[in-house]
Phi, psi and omega in degrees: 000157182269140181264007177274151175285160177304326178295317177298321180292323180294318178294323179296316178300317178295319178298313179298318181295323179295317176298315181292326177292318178297318177295318177298318178294320181296314180296323178295319179291321181292325180267008175055052178294136192308304187271322187287322184297312177296327176294319176294326176296317176300316176302316182296319179297318178298317181292324177295326177292318182287325181236083182295342178297335178296340180293340179283346178285128181255143179147147183287332184255012180296318177299327174298316179294320180296315182292315181296316179298321179293321179293318179295316177295318178298320177297316181300314182295319182284332185270336184302322175298341178269007181295324176297327177293314177295324177295321177297320178294317179295319179296317178298317179296322177293321179294318178298317179297319179295318177298319181293319176296320177297320178297315180297317179298319179296314178299317179298317178296320180295321181290320181292323180293324182288333180280332182286139175293151186297320183287345185257001180294147177280132176238135179282145179269000000 
């Protein structure tokens, strides 16, 4: 079982999704996907206007990285306020699973108790 709270799991899921979104945006820009690539170029241009120090970075793929990083960070910032909602869903799922496991354990114990002969049961002193 996991020792993280549902809130920590929700934040972890959002973080992983932001990383995957950033990687996906980088790959889309690198492979020149028709609609996404121009949109990411626009994002990169806007970021370069807001942070002119990025213009000193040299490299052919730096705009891809800037746009992908911006999209990933923006997703993280915009999705983080919804982490309590996600944590509630995770908590409910964990509680449902725990209840289902407890019911199975109870049924198994009842079945095993019914199979044992009465005279051979263990009795505590």
